[in-house]
C-alpha positions, -999 to +999 in steps of 0.1 A: +135-311+617+135-273+614+113-267+584+104-231+580+069-222+570+067-203+538+066-165+542+033-150+532+030-114+521-005-099+525-020-071+506-021-050+538+017-055+542+024-047+505+002-016+507+021-004+538+054-010+522+045+008+489+024+035+506-007+029+486-044+028+496-056-008+502-090+000+487-076+012+455-051-017+454-079-042+457-098-025+429-066-027+407-061-063+416-096-073+407-093-056+373-059-073+367-072-107+377-098-104+349-070-098+324-056-134+321-032-126+293-013-098+310-016-111+346-019-149+344-006-156+379-030-131+395-059-145+376-050-181+384-042-177+421-070-155+434-103-170+446-134-149+452-139-138+488-104-149+497-077-125+510-051-112+486-018-129+497+012-144+480+042-164+489+072-141+493+092-140+461+065-158+440+054-149+405+021-136+418+038-112+442+060-099+414+029-094+392+012-075+420+042-053+426+045-046+389+009-036+387+013-011+416+046+002+401+027+012+369+005+036+388 
């Protein structure tokens, strides 16, 4: 059996890729997670005191990328 583990993308990797400040990114993500209507997946998936990370290609990752693209 050669099951591949799902690829995880962390906030650190996403910030490096998009060339944004991780501290500002975390602040934006916290604000977005409070807005359940506009960012339902971010609100649902994040737990307090847990690292920001998503499965590669997931809806949550797409919402995070969309959030940072608006900046």
